[in-house]
VOTORZA-678513 format. One record per residue (C-alpha): residue number from 1; residue in three letters; chain; x, z, y. Coordinates in steps of 0.5 Angstrom, whole numbers, plus 2048, in hexadecimal, padded with zeros to 3 digits. Layout:
VOTORZA-678513
seq,type,mol,east,up,north
NUM,Ala,A,X,Z,Y $
...
//
This chain:
VOTORZA-678513
seq,type,mol,east,up,north
1,Met,A,95D,99A,875 $
2,Lys,A,95D,996,87C $
3,Arg,A,960,98F,87C $
4,Arg,A,966,98F,881 $
5,Ile,A,96A,989,883 $
6,Val,A,971,98A,884 $
7,Ala,A,976,986,887 $
8,Val,A,97B,983,883 $
9,Leu,A,982,984,886 $
10,Cys,A,989,980,884 $
11,Ala,A,985,97A,881 $
12,Val,A,98A,975,881 $
13,Ser,A,98F,97A,87D $
14,Met,A,989,97C,879 $
15,Ala,A,987,975,877 $
16,Ala,A,98F,973,875 $
17,Ala,A,98F,979,871 $
18,Leu,A,988,978,86D $
19,Ala,A,98B,971,86C $
20,Ala,A,991,973,869 $
21,Gly,A,98E,978,865 $
22,Cys,A,987,975,862 $
23,Gly,A,989,970,85D $
24,Asp,A,983,96D,859 $
25,Lys,A,983,96F,852 $
26,Glu,A,985,96A,84D $
27,Ala,A,981,96A,846 $
28,Asn,A,984,96C,840 $
29,Asp,A,983,966,83B $
30,Thr,A,980,968,834 $
31,Lys,A,97F,963,82E $
32,Lys,A,979,961,82C $
33,Thr,A,978,964,825 $
34,Glu,A,971,963,823 $
35,Thr,A,96B,95F,825 $
36,Thr,A,964,960,822 $
37,Glu,A,960,95A,821 $
38,Gly,A,95B,959,826 $
39,Ser,A,95D,95F,82B $
40,Gly,A,95C,95B,831 $
41,Ser,A,960,95B,838 $
42,Gln,A,960,962,83B $
43,Gly,A,95C,960,841 $
44,Glu,A,956,95E,83C $
45,Glu,A,957,965,839 $
46,Ser,A,957,969,83F $
47,Gly,A,951,96A,844 $
48,Gly,A,94B,96E,842 $
49,Asn,A,94D,96C,83A $
50,Pro,A,949,972,837 $
51,Gly,A,94E,976,833 $
52,Val,A,954,973,836 $
53,Phe,A,959,977,83B $
54,Val,A,95E,974,83F $
55,Gln,A,964,977,843 $
56,Ala,A,969,974,848 $
57,Val,A,970,976,847 $
58,Asn,A,976,974,84B $
59,Tyr,A,97A,971,846 $
60,Met,A,97A,970,83E $
61,Pro,A,97F,974,83A $
62,Thr,A,985,972,836 $
63,Ser,A,982,976,830 $
64,Leu,A,97C,97B,82E $
65,Gln,A,980,980,82C $
66,Pro,A,97E,986,830 $
67,Ser,A,982,988,836 $
68,Thr,A,981,98C,83D $
69,Ala,A,986,987,840 $
70,Ser,A,981,985,845 $
71,Asp,A,979,986,846 $
72,Asp,A,978,97F,844 $
73,Gln,A,97B,980,83D $
74,Thr,A,977,987,83C $
75,Thr,A,971,983,83E $
76,Val,A,972,97D,839 $
77,Thr,A,973,982,834 $
78,Arg,A,96E,987,835 $
79,Pro,A,968,984,831 $
80,Ile,A,96D,983,82A $
81,Tyr,A,970,98A,82A $
82,Asp,A,96D,991,82B $
83,Ser,A,970,997,82D $
84,Leu,A,970,99E,829 $
85,Phe,A,96C,9A1,82F $
86,Ala,A,96B,9A0,836 $
87,Glu,A,96C,9A6,83B $
88,Thr,A,968,9A8,840 $
89,Arg,A,967,9AE,845 $
90,Asp,A,961,9B1,841 $
91,Gly,A,964,9B0,83A $
92,Arg,A,966,9AB,835 $
93,Glu,A,963,9A4,833 $
94,Tyr,A,965,9A3,82B $
95,Tyr,A,966,99C,829 $
96,Leu,A,96A,99B,823 $
97,Ala,A,96B,9A3,822 $
98,Asp,A,965,9A7,822 $
99,Ser,A,969,9AE,823 $
100,Leu,A,96F,9B1,826 $
101,Glu,A,970,9B8,825 $
102,Ile,A,975,9BC,829 $
103,Ser,A,978,9C3,827 $
104,Glu,A,977,9C9,82C $
105,Asp,A,97E,9C9,82D $
106,Gly,A,97E,9C2,82F $
107,Lys,A,983,9BF,82A $
108,Thr,A,97F,9BD,824 $
109,Tyr,A,97B,9B7,824 $
110,Thr,A,977,9B4,81E $
111,Leu,A,974,9AD,81F $
112,His,A,96E,9AA,81B $
113,Phe,A,96C,9A3,81A $
114,Asn,A,966,9A0,81A $
115,Asp,A,964,99F,813 $
116,Lys,A,960,999,814 $
117,Ala,A,966,996,818 $
118,Thr,A,969,98F,815 $
119,Trp,A,96D,989,817 $
120,Ser,A,969,983,818 $
121,Asp,A,96C,981,811 $
122,Gly,A,968,987,80E $
123,Glu,A,96E,98C,80D $
124,Pro,A,96D,993,80F $
125,Ile,A,970,995,816 $
126,Gly,A,974,99C,815 $
127,Ala,A,97A,9A0,815 $
128,Asp,A,97F,99B,812 $
129,Asp,A,97D,996,818 $
130,Phe,A,97F,99C,81C $
131,Leu,A,986,99D,81A $
132,Phe,A,987,996,819 $
133,Ser,A,986,995,820 $
134,Val,A,98A,99B,822 $
135,Glu,A,990,998,81F $
136,Tyr,A,98F,992,822 $
137,Gly,A,98E,995,829 $
138,Ala,A,995,999,828 $
139,Leu,A,998,993,825 $
140,Ser,A,996,98E,82B $
141,Ser,A,999,994,830 $
142,Gly,A,99F,996,82D $
143,Gly,A,99D,99C,829 $
144,Arg,A,999,99F,82F $
145,Ser,A,992,9A0,82E $
146,Ser,A,98D,9A4,832 $
147,Val,A,989,9A6,82B $
148,Lys,A,98F,9A8,828 $
149,Thr,A,993,9AC,82D $
150,Val,A,991,9B1,832 $
151,Asn,A,996,9B2,837 $
152,Asn,A,99B,9AF,833 $
153,Lys,A,99A,9B4,82D $
154,Glu,A,997,9B1,827 $
155,Val,A,98F,9B1,825 $
156,Thr,A,98E,9B2,81D $
157,Leu,A,989,9AD,81B $
158,Thr,A,986,9AF,814 $
159,Lys,A,981,9AA,810 $
160,Lys,A,97C,9AF,80E $
161,Asp,A,977,9AA,80A $
162,Asp,A,975,9A3,80C $
163,Lys,A,971,9A5,812 $
164,Thr,A,975,9AB,814 $
165,Ile,A,97B,9AB,818 $
166,Glu,A,97E,9B2,81A $
167,Phe,A,983,9B3,820 $
168,Val,A,987,9B9,821 $
169,Leu,A,98A,9B9,828 $
170,Pro,A,991,9BD,82A $
171,Glu,A,98D,9C0,830 $
172,Pro,A,986,9BF,833 $
173,Phe,A,986,9B8,837 $
174,Gly,A,980,9B7,83B $
175,Thr,A,980,9B0,83C $
176,Tyr,A,981,9AE,834 $
177,Thr,A,97A,9AC,834 $
178,Met,A,97B,9A7,839 $
179,Ala,A,981,9A4,834 $
180,Leu,A,97C,9A4,82F $
181,Ala,A,976,9A1,833 $
182,Arg,A,97A,99B,835 $
183,Met,A,97D,99A,82E $
184,Thr,A,97B,993,82B $
185,Leu,A,97B,992,824 $
186,Leu,A,97E,98D,820 $
187,Pro,A,97C,98B,819 $
188,Ala,A,981,98E,814 $
189,His,A,97F,98A,80E $
190,Val,A,980,983,811 $
191,Phe,A,987,984,812 $
192,Asp,A,989,988,80B $
193,Asn,A,989,98E,80F $
194,Asp,A,990,98C,812 $
195,Pro,A,990,98C,81A $
196,Ser,A,996,988,81A $
197,Lys,A,992,982,818 $
198,Val,A,98D,982,81E $
199,Asp,A,992,97F,824 $
200,Asp,A,993,978,823 $
201,Ser,A,98D,977,81E $
202,Gly,A,989,973,822 $
203,Tyr,A,983,976,81F $
204,Phe,A,980,978,825 $
205,Asn,A,97F,971,828 $
206,Ser,A,97B,96F,822 $
207,Ala,A,973,96F,821 $
208,Asp,A,974,972,81A $
209,Met,A,976,979,81D $
210,Val,A,973,97F,81B $
211,Thr,A,96F,984,820 $
212,Ser,A,96D,98B,821 $
213,Gly,A,968,98A,827 $
214,Ala,A,961,987,827 $
215,Tyr,A,964,97F,827 $
216,Thr,A,968,97B,823 $
217,Val,A,96C,975,826 $
218,Lys,A,968,96E,826 $
219,Glu,A,96C,96A,82A $
220,Ile,A,973,96A,82E $
221,Asn,A,973,964,833 $
222,Glu,A,978,963,839 $
223,Asp,A,973,965,83E $
224,Ser,A,96E,96A,83A $
225,Ile,A,96D,96E,834 $
226,Val,A,967,96F,830 $
227,Tyr,A,965,975,82C $
228,Glu,A,95F,976,827 $
229,Ala,A,95B,97C,826 $
230,Arg,A,95D,980,81F $
231,Asp,A,956,981,81B $
232,Asp,A,95A,987,817 $
233,Tyr,A,95D,98A,81D $
234,Tyr,A,95D,992,81C $
235,Arg,A,959,994,822 $
236,Gly,A,953,98F,821 $
237,Ala,A,953,987,823 $
238,Pro,A,954,985,82A $
239,Ser,A,94E,982,82E $
240,Val,A,953,97D,831 $
241,Lys,A,955,978,82C $
242,Gln,A,95A,975,82F $
243,Val,A,95F,977,835 $
244,Ile,A,963,972,838 $
245,Met,A,969,973,83C $
246,Lys,A,96B,96D,841 $
247,Thr,A,970,96C,846 $
248,Ile,A,96C,96B,84D $
249,Gly,A,972,96C,852 $
250,Gln,A,972,971,858 $
251,Gly,A,96E,973,85E $
252,Ser,A,968,96F,860 $
253,Thr,A,969,96A,85A $
254,Lys,A,966,970,856 $
255,Gln,A,961,971,85B $
256,Ile,A,95F,96A,85A $
257,Ala,A,95F,96A,853 $
258,Phe,A,95B,970,853 $
259,Glu,A,956,96D,857 $
260,Asn,A,955,967,853 $
261,Asn,A,954,96B,84D $
262,Glu,A,95A,969,84A $
263,Ile,A,95C,970,849 $
264,Asn,A,958,976,848 $
265,Tyr,A,95B,97C,84C $
266,Leu,A,95F,97C,852 $
267,Arg,A,963,982,856 $
268,Ile,A,962,983,85D $
269,Thr,A,967,986,862 $
270,Thr,A,964,985,869 $
271,Ala,A,95E,988,86D $
272,Asp,A,95C,981,86F $
273,Glu,A,95B,980,867 $
274,Val,A,957,986,866 $
275,Glu,A,953,985,86B $
276,Lys,A,952,97D,869 $
277,Tyr,A,950,97F,862 $
278,Lys,A,94C,985,863 $
279,Gly,A,948,980,867 $
280,Gln,A,947,97C,861 $
281,Ser,A,944,981,85C $
282,Asp,A,93F,97C,85A $
283,Lys,A,945,978,857 $
284,Tyr,A,94A,97D,855 $
285,Asn,A,94B,984,853 $
286,Met,A,951,989,856 $
287,Tyr,A,955,98E,852 $
288,Thr,A,959,993,855 $
289,Val,A,95E,997,850 $
290,Ser,A,963,99C,852 $
291,Glu,A,96A,998,851 $
292,Ala,A,96E,99F,850 $
293,Arg,A,973,99C,855 $
294,Leu,A,977,9A0,85A $
295,Asn,A,97A,99B,85F $
296,Tyr,A,980,99E,863 $
297,Leu,A,986,99D,868 $
298,Gln,A,98C,99E,865 $
299,Val,A,993,9A0,869 $
300,Asn,A,999,99D,865 $
301,Pro,A,99E,9A3,864 $
302,Tyr,A,9A3,99D,863 $
303,Gly,A,9A1,999,869 $
304,Pro,A,9A6,996,86E $
305,Ala,A,9A3,99A,874 $
306,Asp,A,9A5,9A1,870 $
307,Leu,A,99F,9A4,872 $
308,Ser,A,99F,9AC,874 $
309,Glu,A,99A,9B1,873 $
310,Asn,A,998,9B1,87A $
311,Ala,A,998,9A9,87A $
312,Arg,A,993,9A9,874 $
313,Lys,A,98F,9AE,878 $
314,Ala,A,98F,9AA,87E $
315,Ile,A,98C,9A4,87A $
316,Phe,A,987,9A8,876 $
317,Leu,A,984,9AB,87D $
318,Ala,A,984,9A4,880 $
319,Leu,A,97F,9A2,87B $
320,Asp,A,977,9A2,87C $
321,Gln,A,974,9A1,875 $
322,Asp,A,96D,9A0,878 $
323,Glu,A,970,99A,87C $
324,Ile,A,974,997,876 $
325,Leu,A,96E,998,872 $
326,Glu,A,969,995,877 $
327,Ala,A,96D,98F,878 $
328,Ala,A,970,98D,871 $
329,Tyr,A,969,98E,86D $
330,Gly,A,964,98F,873 $
331,Ser,A,95F,993,86E $
332,Asp,A,95F,99A,86B $
333,Glu,A,95C,996,865 $
334,Leu,A,962,993,863 $
335,Val,A,967,999,864 $
336,Ser,A,967,9A1,866 $
337,Pro,A,96D,9A4,86A $
338,Ala,A,972,9A7,865 $
339,Asn,A,975,9AF,866 $
340,Ser,A,979,9B0,860 $
341,Val,A,97E,9AD,85B $
342,Leu,A,978,9AE,856 $
343,Thr,A,971,9AA,856 $
344,Pro,A,96A,9AD,855 $
345,Asp,A,96A,9AA,84E $
346,Gln,A,96F,9AF,84C $
347,Ser,A,96C,9B6,84A $
348,Leu,A,973,9B9,84D $
349,Tyr,A,971,9B6,854 $
350,Asp,A,970,9BB,85A $
351,Pro,A,96B,9B8,85F $
352,Asp,A,96D,9BD,864 $
353,Cys,A,974,9BB,864 $
354,Lys,A,976,9BA,86C $
355,Gly,A,978,9B3,86D $
356,Phe,A,97B,9B0,873 $
357,Glu,A,978,9B0,87A $
358,Gln,A,97B,9AB,880 $
359,Asp,A,97F,9AF,885 $
360,Leu,A,982,9A9,88A $
361,Glu,A,986,9AE,88E $
362,Glu,A,989,9B2,889 $
363,Ala,A,98B,9AB,885 $
364,Lys,A,98E,9A8,88C $
365,Lys,A,992,9AE,88D $
366,Leu,A,995,9AF,885 $
367,Ala,A,996,9A7,885 $
368,Glu,A,99A,9A7,88B $
369,Ser,A,99E,9AE,889 $
370,Ser,A,99F,9AB,882 $
371,Gly,A,9A2,9A4,885 $
372,Leu,A,99C,9A1,881 $
373,Thr,A,99B,99C,887 $
374,Asp,A,9A2,99A,887 $
375,Lys,A,9A1,997,87F $
376,Pro,A,99D,991,87E $
377,Leu,A,999,993,877 $
378,Val,A,998,98E,872 $
379,Tyr,A,990,98E,86F $
380,Ile,A,98F,98B,868 $
381,Tyr,A,988,98A,865 $
382,Asn,A,985,986,85F $
383,Ala,A,982,980,862 $
384,Asp,A,97E,97F,85B $
385,Arg,A,97A,985,85C $
386,Pro,A,974,985,861 $
387,Asn,A,974,988,868 $
388,Met,A,97B,98A,867 $
389,Glu,A,97D,985,86D $
390,Glu,A,978,988,871 $
391,Val,A,97A,98F,870 $
392,Ala,A,981,98D,872 $
393,Val,A,97F,98A,878 $
394,Val,A,97C,990,87B $
395,Ile,A,982,995,879 $
396,Gln,A,986,990,87C $
397,Gln,A,982,991,883 $
398,Gln,A,981,998,882 $
399,Leu,A,989,999,881 $
400,Ala,A,98A,995,887 $
401,Ala,A,986,99A,88B $
402,Ile,A,98C,99F,88B $
403,Gly,A,991,99A,88C $
404,Val,A,993,998,885 $
405,Glu,A,994,991,883 $
406,Val,A,992,98F,87C $
407,Asn,A,993,988,878 $
408,Val,A,98E,986,873 $
409,Glu,A,98F,983,86D $
410,Gly,A,989,980,868 $
411,Val,A,98C,97F,861 $
412,Glu,A,98A,97C,85B $
413,Ser,A,988,981,855 $
414,Ser,A,98E,980,851 $
415,Ala,A,993,980,856 $
416,Phe,A,98F,986,85A $
417,Phe,A,990,98A,854 $
418,Gln,A,997,989,853 $
419,Arg,A,999,98B,85A $
420,Phe,A,994,991,85A $
421,Phe,A,996,994,853 $
422,Ala,A,99E,992,854 $
423,Met,A,9A0,999,856 $
424,Leu,A,99E,99B,84E $
425,Tyr,A,9A4,997,84C $
426,Lys,A,9A8,996,852 $
427,Ser,A,9A8,98E,852 $
428,Gly,A,9AA,98D,859 $
429,Gln,A,9A4,98C,85C $
430,Glu,A,9A2,993,85D $
431,Asn,A,9A5,993,864 $
432,Thr,A,9A1,98D,866 $
433,Trp,A,99B,990,869 $
434,Asp,A,999,996,86C $
435,Leu,A,991,997,86C $
436,Gly,A,98D,994,866 $
437,Thr,A,985,994,864 $
438,Asn,A,984,995,85D $
439,Gly,A,97E,998,858 $
440,Trp,A,97E,99D,852 $
441,Asp,A,979,99A,84E $
442,Ser,A,974,99D,849 $
443,Glu,A,975,9A4,84B $
444,Arg,A,970,9A7,847 $
445,Gly,A,96F,9AD,842 $
446,Pro,A,971,9B4,842 $
447,His,A,978,9B3,844 $
448,Leu,A,97D,9B1,849 $
449,Gly,A,97D,9AA,846 $
450,Gln,A,982,9A5,848 $
451,Ser,A,984,9A9,84E $
452,Tyr,A,988,9AD,84A $
453,Thr,A,98D,9A8,848 $
454,Tyr,A,98E,9A7,850 $
455,Leu,A,98E,9AF,852 $
456,Asn,A,993,9B1,84C $
457,Asn,A,997,9AB,84C $
458,Ser,A,99E,9AD,84A $
459,Ser,A,9A2,9A7,84E $
460,Asp,A,99F,9AA,854 $
461,Ala,A,99C,9A3,856 $
462,Trp,A,997,9A6,85A $
463,Gly,A,99A,9AB,85E $
464,Trp,A,996,9B1,85C $
465,Ser,A,99A,9B8,85C $
466,Glu,A,99B,9BC,856 $
467,Glu,A,995,9C1,858 $
468,Ile,A,990,9BB,857 $
469,Lys,A,993,9B9,850 $
470,Gln,A,993,9C0,84E $
471,Leu,A,98C,9C0,850 $
472,Ala,A,98A,9BA,84C $
473,Val,A,98D,9BC,846 $
474,Lys,A,989,9C3,847 $
475,Val,A,983,9BF,847 $
476,Asn,A,984,9BB,841 $
477,Ser,A,986,9C1,83D $
478,Ala,A,981,9C5,83F $
479,Ala,A,97E,9C9,839 $
480,Thr,A,977,9C9,83C $
481,Glu,A,972,9C5,841 $
482,Asp,A,972,9CA,846 $
483,Asp,A,97A,9CB,846 $
484,Ala,A,97A,9C3,847 $
485,Lys,A,976,9C3,84D $
486,Ala,A,979,9C9,850 $
487,Ala,A,980,9C6,850 $
488,Ala,A,97D,9BF,852 $
489,Lys,A,97A,9C2,858 $
490,Glu,A,981,9C4,85A $
491,Leu,A,984,9BD,858 $
492,Gln,A,97F,9B9,85C $
493,Thr,A,980,9BD,863 $
494,Lys,A,988,9BE,862 $
495,Ala,A,988,9B6,860 $
496,Asn,A,985,9B4,867 $
497,Glu,A,98A,9B9,86B $
498,Glu,A,990,9B5,868 $
499,Tyr,A,98D,9AF,86C $
500,Trp,A,990,9AA,866 $
501,Glu,A,989,9A7,865 $
502,Tyr,A,983,9A6,869 $
503,Pro,A,97C,9A6,865 $
504,Leu,A,978,9A0,868 $
505,Thr,A,972,99F,864 $
506,Tyr,A,96E,9A0,85E $
507,Thr,A,96B,999,85D $
508,Asn,A,965,996,859 $
509,Tyr,A,964,990,855 $
510,Ile,A,95E,98C,858 $
511,Met,A,95B,987,854 $
512,Ile,A,956,982,854 $
513,Ser,A,953,97E,84E $
514,Gln,A,94E,979,84D $
515,Lys,A,947,97C,84D $
516,Tyr,A,946,97A,846 $
517,Val,A,94D,97E,844 $
518,Thr,A,94C,986,844 $
519,Gly,A,950,98C,841 $
520,Leu,A,956,98B,845 $
521,Asp,A,956,992,847 $
522,Gly,A,956,994,83F $
523,Ser,A,95D,995,83F $
524,Ser,A,962,99B,841 $
525,Ile,A,968,996,842 $
526,Ile,A,967,991,847 $
527,Pro,A,969,98B,848 $
528,Glu,A,96B,98A,841 $
529,Phe,A,964,98C,83D $
530,Asn,A,967,991,838 $
531,Asp,A,960,990,835 $
532,Tyr,A,95C,98A,835 $
533,Leu,A,956,98D,831 $
534,Pro,A,952,98E,837 $
535,Ile,A,953,987,83A $
536,Glu,A,94D,982,839 $
537,Val,A,94C,97B,83C $
538,Lys,A,945,979,83B $
//
């Protein structure tokens, strides 16, 4: 992919919007709960110390309770909590569980726990912890749980023995395995098997907490967390004996810290960075891993411009996908063009699904006939995500070429998601924007993944027709893999024909590490490293 320079239009308005939308992240304070004698400063422990792996995070969490509230929260808790299994296009990678059997009718699931899996205090991990965690999840979400219910119908959960759980679903539900894969178990014995004791317990702010992963908590400091390897870890003792999470800052601050040997790896997101570090292969290793993410442009069905189908079609036909990718990323090592609402990491993905091709003449005609040229549009993007600003600027330019005015706003993460998802709960912000860019992440495995909840949304949040909703249900309830693939092929084609979502990019996660750090591509889930065992610091 050749690099192309694109002139930046509306520079003044962009600068003002970005200044308003990009706030600095404030670190959340945590109290220091334990300091080990002679542990030394973080600077002394980093930078080539064999067996010590140092990661940067944007802020310190207020608790180490497992949560998917943010990427940083997930990253910080990965070393101390194992999942049941991880899903990939090629199958499951097992962790706390060692098997999952599904009946031919797709309704009965039997999950068996690894017989060697224990909490860090020696207690076995098994069925009681699973049931406790499900009950806590339902308690904390008003009785709803993606494990206890399928399409608002109850799932029957039965403890067969201490290491085996049976689930009987009311109907086949392809994405049920995703709910299981995303579960994080809590230790039932610590809370006397009473889920009501979890919240406000303060337990997850203590270095004494028990863990299911490869590490235990050694220190919780104001600007760092230190994890210590478990010698009794059921999958074998890690080569990395300490994992340190440090608050470093954003952007160039992290790059400087990396080059000063203060942290062990860095994500890079521009073509210039790729070329720069490729030229220093004697000092650094480079890893490229599929992020299993679809970045897309969403048309808001509740936006102030109230865009018709012809207006939406005009927008999509005005876009030159190659130019967007070239200008925003500059390298096909970072990204590839998307053609479908699914990703290549999903076994249901159709590589032959027809994406969008630019047709400026038709776009201009539709823009004028639909009244689109008379409606200034509001475009929001997540200012904390790499490359999103550049994507927004190019889309703004391309729509200007058909006479459409676009006002772009960069919005800090928490405020962005409140606005972008406002139509789910009708908060009043659902009519504050017309276009927005976002991403479905971790889209891997033998099902529709996260996209199912978007394509079959009961509140009509995303504009999809009843036909799309029913196709999503058909895919999810298919009895065989062939039936699922046939329905998914039709779904991907028809979704593009409705002009609500423009698939933009499939992204790669490119990391560089110090030369003495290896194995970063040994984990199937990036950037949280669901598996630390392949990582070595020599």
